[in-house]
C-alpha positions, 0 to 999 in steps of 0.5 A: 351167370356173369355177375352175382352180387347176392347169394340168397338162401332159404333156411330149413330144408336149404341152408340148414341140414335136417338137424338144424345146423349149417354144415361146416363144409357149406358154411366155409364155402359160403364164407369164401364167397363172402370174402370175394365181396358177394353179399350173403342173404337169408330169406326165411319164414322164421321170425328174426329171434327164431333165425339169429341162433342158426346163423350167428357164424354166417353174419349175413348182410341181408335178412328177409324174415317172417316170409318177407314181412320184415327186411333187414339190410346191414342192420337197418330195417328197410321194410315191415309189414305188420297186422295191427293189434286189432286185425291180429286178434280178428285173425286169431278169433277166425282161426279158432272159430273155423279150426277149433279153439285148441288149434295150433297158432304161432305168431311172429312179432318184431321182438319174439316168436309166440306159440300156444303149445302147452309143452316146452318145445324148446326141449323137444324140437329145435325149431321152437327153442326160442318161442314164448308160450301164450294162450293168445287170450289177451294178445295185444301186439301187432304181428308180422306173420301168423301161422295156423295148424289145420288138419282138414283142407276144407277148413283151411280153404274156408279160413283163406277165403275169410281172410281175403286181406292175407297172403296164405301158403301151406308148408309142405312138411306138415299142416301149417299155413302161413298168413301174412299181409296181402302181397307180402312174400319173399319175392316182394322182399327181394324187390324192396331190397333191390330198390334200396341197394341198387342190386338187380334181381338178375344179379342174385342166386336164390336157393330154396326147397318149398312152396314159399320159395317158388316166387323167389326162385323165378324172380332171381337171376338163377333160381336153384332147388335143392335135391330134397325140394318138393317137385313143384319147386324143382319144376320151376327152378333153373336147376337142381343141385344136391340135397341139404344133407349132401352139401349141395350148396357148397358143391354148386358154389365151388363149381360155379362161383369159386372157380 
C-alpha cells in the first residue's frame, strides 16, 4: 500500500485483548503511527459512552460507533442515524412478542448504553460496566442501535423479517443480534467520513474479526483479519495477521508502516 492516511480498528477481538485492554506494545506502536501524521480511527458496535473508557490513551480522530449509526470526526458528529422514539418502542415490543417478554435487550442512545439485565454487570463483566439498567417499560428515547439476545435461530429469522427497515447482523461470540436502521453499517460510516475528510477508501487500512467487519474490510484499501477472526472474515480479508492476544496489530504496523 503506497499511502495510508487512516488506520481503522474494530475494538473487541481486534484492538482490545481478551481482558478488554489495549496492550502497551500495540498502544505504543499505534501512537508512533499517529506521530507520523496517520489518522487513527475506531469502528465499533459499542456506543460512545461504552467505548471511551477503553481508548482514552489512544485519542482517535475518527469514531464510528453503534455499528456505524454515529460517526464522529475531530470531536464533531458528522453522521447520526436514529430510530424515532416511537419506532424504538415498536422494535422493543416486537422483540418481546417473538423472543419472550424477558429477552435480553440493550439500546445505545447518543448519551448512554441501556440494558434490562437485573444484575450489576459492571462488576461481573467489563463489557457492561457503563450500562444503565432499565426494564424498558416506558423507554422514551430515540435509539442508534438495539441489540436482542435470541437463542433460537427460527425466532431470530422471524424478528429480522418483521423488522424489514432494519439492518441486522449476529455477533459471533454469543446469541446477540444487532439492529440498526437499514443501510447503517460500518462501511456506510466509512463512506460518510471519506466524503467529509477527502480521504479515499483506498487510503485506509482496516482491521477486524467478526461478521460486522466484513464489509469494512472489503471496502478499504487493505482489509486485515486478526488471527482470531472467524473464518468468514479471514476469507474476505486481504491478509491475516497475529491474534489480538499476540500483538498482531503491532507486528503488522512495525513491518508495513513504521519501516
